[in-house]
Structures are given as structure tokens and as C-alpha cells.
KELUMDO-970045 format. One record per residue: residue in three letters; x, y, z of N, C-alpha, C in turn. Coordinates in steps of 0.2 Angstrom, whole numbers, plus 2048, in hexadecimal, padded with zeros to 3 digits. Example, Ala and Ser with C-alpha at 12.3 -4.5 7.8 and 13.67 -1.06 7.14 Angstrom:
2
ALA8427E482783E7EA8278427F0827/SER8407F58238447FB824840800827/
***
This chain:
240
UNKCD0DA9A18CC8DA7A19CC8DA0A1B/UNKCC3D9EA1FCC2D97A21CBBD95A20/UNKCBAD8FA1ECB4D8BA1DCB4D86A23/UNKCAFD88A28CAED84A2ECABD7EA2C/UNKCA7D7EA26CA3D77A24CA9D72A22/UNKCADD74A1DCB2D70A1BCB9D70A1F/UNKCBAD74A23CC0D75A27CC6D76A23/UNKCC5D7BA1ECCCD7CA1ACCCD84A18/UNKCD2D86A17CD3D8DA15CD2D8EA0E/UNKCCFD94A0DCCDD96A06CCED9EA05/UNKCCEDA09FFCCFDA79FECC8DAA9FC/UNKCC3DA79FBCBCDAA9F9CB8DAB9FF/UNKCB3DAF9FDCADDB1A02CA9DABA03/UNKCA9DA69FECA5DA09FFCAAD9A9FD/UNKCA9D95A01CADD8FA00CACD8C9F9/UNKCB1D8A9F6CB1D889EFCAFD809EF/UNKCAFD7D9F5CADD769F6CA6D759F7/UNKCA3D799FCC9CD789FFC98D7E9FD/UNKC9AD849FCC97D899FAC94D8DA00/UNKC96D8CA06C94D8FA0CC99D96A0D/UNKC96D9BA10C9ADA1A11CA0D9FA16/UNKCA5DA2A15CACDA1A19CACDA6A1E/UNKCB1DA5A23CB2DA9A28CB9DACA27/UNKCB9DB3A29CC0DB6A28CC5DB4A2D/UNKCC4DB0A32CC9DAEA38CC9DA7A37/UNKCD0DA4A37CD1D9DA38CD0D9BA3F/UNKCCCD96A41CCCD94A48CD2D92A4A/UNKCD3D92A51CD9D90A55CD7D8BA59/UNKCDCD87A5BCDCD82A60CE2D83A65/UNKCE1D80A6BCE6D81A70CE9D7AA72/UNKCF0D7AA72CF3D74A73CF8D75A79/UNKCFAD70A7CCFED70A83D05D6DA82/UNKD0AD70A84D11D6EA84D13D6CA8B/UNKD14D65A8CD15D62A93D1CD64A95/UNKD21D66A90D27D68A92D28D6FA94/UNKD24D74A91D24D7AA93D1FD7CA97/UNKD1AD78A98D14D79A9CD10D80A9B/UNKD0FD80A94D0BD86A91D07D84A8C/UNKD02D88A8ACFDD87A85D00D8AA7F/UNKCFFD86A79D01D89A73CFBD8AA6E/UNKCFAD90A6BCF4D91A67CF6D90A60/UNKCF2D8CA5CCF3D8BA56CEDD8CA51/UNKCEED8EA4BCE8D8EA46CE7D87A45/UNKCE1D85A43CDFD7EA42CE2D7BA3C/UNKCE4D7FA37CE8D7DA31CEFD7DA31/UNKCF2D7EA37CF9D7EA38CFCD77A38/UNKD00D76A33D03D6FA32D08D6DA38/UNKD0AD73A3BD10D72A40D0DD71A47/UNKD06D70A48D03D70A4ED06D6CA53/UNKD09D66A51D0AD61A56D11D63A5A/UNKD14D68A58D1BD6AA5BD1BD70A5F/UNKD1ED71A65D1FD77A69D24D7BA65/UNKD22D82A64D27D87A61D2DD88A65/UNKD2DD87A6CD33D88A70D37D82A71/UNKD35D7CA72D38D76A73D38D71A6E/UNKD33D71A69D32D6CA64D2FD66A67/UNKD2CD66A6DD29D60A70D22D5FA6D/UNKD20D59A6DD19D57A6BD14D5BA6F/UNKD0ED5DA6CD09D61A6FD03D5CA70/UNKCFFD5DA75CF9D5AA76CF3D5FA76/UNKCEED5DA72CE8D62A72CE5D63A79/UNKCE4D6AA7ACE1D6CA81CDAD6EA81/UNKCD9D73A7DCD2D76A7CCD1D7BA76/UNKCCBD7DA75CCAD82A70CCCD89A72/UNKCCCD8AA78CCED91A7ACD1D90A81/UNKCD5D96A83CD8D96A8ACDAD9DA8C/UNKCDAD9EA92CDDDA4A95CE1DA3A9B/UNKCE5DA8A9DCEADA7AA3CE6DA8AA9/UNKCE7DA4AAECE5DA5AB5CEADA8AB9/UNKCE8DAEABBCEDDB2ABFCEEDAFAC7/UNKCF3DB1ACACF4DAEAD1CEEDAFAD6/UNKCEBDB5AD5CE5DB7ADACDFDB1AD8/UNKCDEDB1AD2CD8DACAD1CDADA4AD2/UNKCE0DA3AD1CE3D9CAD2CE3D9BADA/UNKCE4D9FADECE4D9EAE5CDCD9EAE7/UNKCD8DA1AE4CD1DA1AE5CCED99AE4/UNKCD0D97ADECCED90ADCCD1D8BAE1/UNKCD7D8CAE3CDBD88AE7CD7D87AEE/UNKCD5D8DAF0CD1D8DAF7CCAD8AAF6/UNKCC7D8AAF0CC1D87AEFCC2D80AEF/UNKCC8D7EAEDCC9D76AEDCCCD74AF3/UNKCCDD78AF8CD0D76AFECD8D74AFD/UNKCDAD78AF9CE2D76AF7CE6D7DAF6/UNKCE6D81AFBCE9D88AFACF1D87AF9/UNKCF3D8BAF4CFAD8BAF1CFCD84AEE/UNKCF8D80AEDCFAD79AEACFDD7AAE3/UNKCFAD7FADFCFCD80AD8D00D86AD7/UNKD03D89ADDD06D90ADBD0CD8FAD7/UNKD0FD89AD6D15D89AD2D13D86ACB/UNKD0DD85AC9D0BD82AC3D08D87ABE/UNKD08D85AB8D05D89AB3CFDD88AB2/UNKCF9D8DAB4CF3D8CAB5CEFD90AB0/UNKCEAD8DAACCE6D90AA7CDFD8EAA7/UNKCDBD91AA4CD3D8FAA4CD0D91A9E/UNKCCAD8DA9DCC5D8EA98CBFD8DA9B/UNKCBBD92A9CCB5D92AA0CB6D90AA6/UNKCB2D8AAA8CB3D88AAFCB8D82AAF/UNKCBCD81AAACC0D7BAAACC7D7FAAB/UNKCCBD7DAB0CD1D7FAB2CD7D7AAB0/UNKCDDD7CAAECE2D78AACCE8D79AB1/UNKCEAD74AB4CF0D74AB9CF6D71AB6/UNKCFBD74AB3D00D70AAFCFDD6CAAA/UNKCF8D6EAA7CF5D6AAA1CEFD65AA4/UNKCEFD64AAACEAD5FAACCE4D64AAE/UNKCDED61AACCD8D65AADCD3D63AB3/UNKCD0D68AB5CCBD67ABBCC6D6CABA/UNKCBFD69ABACBAD6DAB9CB8D70AC0/UNKCB7D77AC0CB5D7AAC7CADD7CAC6/UNKCA9D78AC8CA2D79AC8C9FD7EACD/UNKC98D80ACDC96D84AD1C95D82AD8/UNKC96D7CAD9C96D7AAE0C9CD7CAE4/UNKCA1D7CAE1CA7D7FAE5CA6D86AE7/UNKCA3D8AAE3CA2D91AE5C9DD92AEB/UNKC99D8DAECC93D8DAF1C97D8AAF7/UNKC9CD87AF7C9FD83AFDCA1D88B03/UNKCA4D8DB02CA5D92B08CA2D99B07/UNKCA2D9CB0DC9EDA3B0DCA4DA8B0B/UNKCA2DAEB09CA7DB2B06CACDB4B0C/UNKCAADB4B12CAFDB7B17CB4DB1B18/UNKCB3DABB18CB8DA6B18CBDDA7B12/UNKCBBDA8B0CCBEDA8B06CC3DAEB07/UNKCC0DB4B09CC4DBAB0ACCADB9B0E/UNKCC8DB6B14CCEDB5B19CD3DB0B17/UNKCD1DABB13CD6DA7B10CDADAAB0A/UNKCD8DAEB07CDBDB2B02CE0DB7B05/UNKCDFDBAB0ACE3DBEB0ECE8DBAB12/UNKCE7DB4B14CECDB0B17CF1DAEB13/UNKCF0DADB0CCF5DABB08CF7DB0B03/UNKCF5DB6B04CF7DBCAFFCFEDBDAFE/UNKD02DBDB03D09DBEB03D0DDB9B00/UNKD0ADB2B00D0EDADAFDD0CDACAF6/UNKD07DB0AF4D04DAEAEDD07DB3AE8/UNKD0DDB2AE6D11DB6AE2D10DB5ADB/UNKD13DB9AD6D13DB8ACFD19DB5ACC/UNKD1DDB2AD0D24DAFACED23DAAAC9/UNKD1FDA5ACAD1EDA0AC5D19DA2ABF/UNKD14DA6AC1D10DA8ABCD13DACAB6/UNKD17DB1AB9D1BDB5AB4D20DB1AAF/UNKD23DACAB2D27DA7AADD23DA3AA8/UNKD1DDA1AAAD19D9DAA5D16DA2AA0/UNKD14DA8AA2D12DADA9DD17DAFA99/UNKD1DDB0A9BD23DB1A97D24DACA91/UNKD24DA6A93D25DA0A8ED1FDA0A8A/UNKD19DA1A8CD13DA1A88D13DA6A83/UNKD15DACA85D16DB2A80D1BDB0A7B/UNKD21DADA7CD26DACA77D23DA6A72/UNKD20DA1A76D1ED9CA71D18D9DA6C/UNKD14DA3A6FD0FDA5A6AD10DABA67/UNKD16DADA66D18DB4A64D15DB5A5D/UNKD16DB0A58D14DB1A52D0CDB2A52/UNKD08DAEA55D01DB0A56CFFDB6A58/UNKD03DB9A5DD02DBFA60D03DC5A5B/UNKD09DC4A57D0ADC9A52D05DCAA4D/UNKD02DC4A4BCFDDC3A46CF7DC7A49/UNKCF5DC6A4FCEFDC9A51CF0DD1A52/UNKCF6DD3A54CF7DDAA55CF7DDDA4E/UNKCFADDAA49CFADDDA42CF3DDDA3F/UNKCEFDD8A40CE8DD9A3ECE4DDEA41/UNKCE5DDFA48CE2DE5A4CCE4DECA49/UNKCEBDECA48CEDDF3A45CEADF4A3F/UNKCEADEFA3ACE7DF0A33CE0DF2A34/UNKCDCDEFA38CD5DF0A39CD4DF8A3C/UNKCD8DFAA41CD7E00A44CD9E06A3F/UNKCDEE04A3ACE0E09A35CDBE0AA30/UNKCD8E04A2ECD2E04A29CCCE08A2C/UNKCCAE07A32CC4E0AA34CC6E12A36/UNKCCBE13A38CCDE1AA39CCEE1FA33/UNKCCFE1BA2DCD0E1FA27CCAE22A25/UNKCC4E20A27CBEE23A26CBBE29A29/UNKCC0E2BA2ECBEE31A32CC4E36A33/UNKCC2E3CA34CC8E41A35CCCE3FA3C/UNKCD2E40A3CCD6E3EA42CD4E40A48/UNKCD1E47A49CCFE49A4FCC8E46A51/UNKCC5E42A4DCBFE3FA4FCC0E37A52/UNKCC6E35A51CC8E2FA54CCAE2FA5B/UNKCC5E2CA5FCC7E2BA66CC7E24A69/UNKCCAE24A6FCCAE1DA72CC6E1DA78/UNKCC1E19A79CBDE18A7FCC0E14A84/UNKCC2E17A8ACC7E15A8ECC3E13A95/UNKCC2E0DA97CBFE0BA9DCC3E0AAA3/UNKCCAE09AA2CCEE08AA7CCFE01AA8/UNKCCCDFCAA4CCDDF5AA4CD2DF3A9F/UNKCD4DECAA0CD8DE9A9BCD7DE9A94/UNKCD0DE9A92CCFDE9A8BCCFDF0A88/UNKCCEDF5A8CCCFDFCA89CD6DFEA89/UNKCDADFBA8ECE1DFCA8ECE4DFAA88/UNKCE3DF4A86CE5DF0A80CE3DF4A7A/UNKCDDDF6A7ACDADFAA74CDEE01A73/UNKCDFE04A78CE2E0AA78CE9E0AA76/UNKCEDE04A78CF4E03A75CF4E01A6E/UNKCEFDFDA6CCEFDFBA64CEDE01A60/UNKCE8E06A62CE6E0CA5ECECE11A5E/UNKCEFE12A63CF5E17A63CFAE14A5E/UNKCFCE0EA5FD02E0BA5BCFFE0BA53/UNKCF9E08A52CF7E07A4CCF7E0EA48/UNKCF5E13A4BCF4E1AA48CFAE1FA49/UNKCFFE1CA4DD05E20A4ED03E27A51/UNKCFFE27A56CFCE2DA58CFCE2DA60/UNKD01E2FA63D01E2EA6BCFDE33A6E/UNKCFAE38A6ACF6E3EA6DCEEE3CA6C/UNKCEDE36A6ACE6E34A69CE2E35A6F/UNKCDCE37A6DCD7E39A73CD5E33A76/UNKCD5E33A7DCD2E2DA81CCDE30A85/UNKCC7E2DA85CC1E2FA89CBFE2AA8F/UNKCC1E2CA95CBFE27A9BCB8E29A9D/UNKCB4E24A9DCADE25A9FCACE23AA6/UNKCACE28AAACACE27AB2CA4E27AB3/UNKCA2E21AB5C9AE20AB6C9AE22ABE/UNKC9FE23AC2C9FE25AC9C9EE1EACD/UNKC9DE19AC9C9DE12ACCCA3E0EACC/UNKCA8E11AC9CAFE0DAC8CB1E0BACF/UNKCB5E06ACFCB9E04AD5CBFE09AD6/UNKCC1E0AADCCC7E0FADDCCDE0DAD9/UNKCCEE06AD9CD4E04AD5CD4E06ACE/UNKCCDE06ACBCCDE08AC4CCEE0FAC2/UNKCCCE13AC7CCEE1BAC7CD5E1CAC8/UNKCD8E18ACDCE0E18ACECE3E16AC7/UNKCE1E11AC4CE4E0FABECE3E14AB8/UNKCDEE17AB8CDDE1CAB3CE1E22AB3/UNKCE3E24ABACE7E29ABBCEFE27ABA/UNKCF0E21ABBCF7E1EAB9CF8E1EAB2/UNKCF3E1CAAECF3E1CAA7CF4E22AA4/UNKCF1E27AA7CF1E2EAA4CF8E31AA6/UNKCFBE2FAABD02E32AADD07E2EAA8/UNKD06E28AA7D0BE24AA3D0BE25A9C/UNKD05E29A9AD04E2BA93D03E32A92/UNKD08E36A93D07E3EA94D06E41A8D/UNKD07E3DA88D05E40A81CFEE3FA80/UNKCFAE3AA83CF3E39A81CEFE3EA84/UNKCEAE40A80CE5E45A82CDFE40A86/UNKCE0E42A8CCDBE3DA90CD5E42A93/UNKCCFE40A91CCAE44A94CC6E3FA98/UNKCC2E42A9DCBDE3EAA1CB6E40AA0/UNKCB2E3BA9FCABE3DA9ECA7E3AAA4/UNKCA5E3FAA8CA3E3DAAFC9BE3DAAF/UNKC98E37AB1C91E37AB2C8EE3AAB8/UNKC8CE40AB7C8AE44ABDC83E42ABF/UNKC80E3EABBC79E3CABDC79E37AC4/UNKC7FE34AC4C7FE30ACAC82E33AD0/UNKC83E39AD0C86E3DAD6C80E3DADB/
***
């Protein structure tokens, strides 16, 4: 439990110092390792915050939250900045409209998105498409995963415990996964199957008939890659 008012960890539902209600999740902060060129996520009460788990280098505070920027998005940002492929070999991350290139920040405001018409941007994306590989991105993500493994294991374990607790209130046949074909439902499906040790868990894909073709293709691949899964499609016939 965490008291946001006093910034300290406690065991009670209320803080013994100020009396405020506590939060179940300890806040995290994101730091940057200049040597590994990756973000390091730490709980705010972690006394070892100043060192990188991989190289033991000193860390610098980066932001309250972070997400990876995939090569496709990175190229789009580079085009908006008139710098195509400039950062293709760098570790690129973002928090809202602030992008970090090897730990150095740059704010991408709405003026950049109004700079060029869609046709020009599409042509530039196509122009550099073959050069825009995942070579460097995959390396940085691999290091990021290793450095933040302990945090990842904690989150997975927490999710598994939550799923098992909630599922215990219902018969097994009543537990289903709502599958949209996106990244969130894919992760949810993986967590649910592993938490319940039930590969034949029912997945319901809600086809609104407005899905992108790539989403439908992915749903079919998911179905083929998970043959034990009971995969059902709920089709919205009113849109036909």
C-alpha cells in the first residue's frame, strides 16, 4: 500500500501518519541509462534507483511514464521533423507528445502534424519503407526487457493472481475472453490462459464488420496458432 500524501509505503488501508486512504499500487518513475540507452522503470521507494540493473551505471530521471516508439512511428516523426531516417539507429521512446531520442527529449506539437498534407507523408513513408528495419529497435527492446525483467515478472504475477481470484467466483464454462484482435486483448488472452492453466478457454471475437482487413487476418492467425482455444465469432449483422 502507498500513501501519496506522505510518499511512503504502509500496510494499512489508511496511512498511519496522515490518516488518508492509501493506494494499492506503488507509483513508478522512469530513469535513463546513458550506457545501455534504455529506460529503467523503478518504484518510487526503490533504494537502488540510481543504478542500471544491466551495467550498474548511474541513472538519470526521465519521466513518470514511457512507451516504445516502433520504427513506423519513428519514421513518421522524422518526416514531420524533415529528418527522415536520422534516428533509425537510436533508442526512441515517448510519453504523450514528448519523444526521447537516446534520452534527449523533443516535443512534437500539433504544428508539425499540420505541416504537410497526407499525400506527401504517405509518399515519404513509402520512399523509406525498405530502409526502415527493426534491426536496432529489436536490440534496444531486448535490453529493455532484460533490465526491467523483475518489474515485468511482478506485473505478470499480479495479473495472474487477479484473474484467478475473479474467475473463482464463476463456473469454468462461464469464463470467456473478449478478443478484439488488438494488442490489449492478445495480452489479456495470454494472461488468462496461463493464469487458469486452461488452453481451451473460450475466446469471443466481436466482428463489427468495420474491422480493418489486417485485424481479421490477425484473428485468423491467432486462431490457427492456438488450436486448443475455443474461438467463436460474434458477427454484427445489423451493419450488413
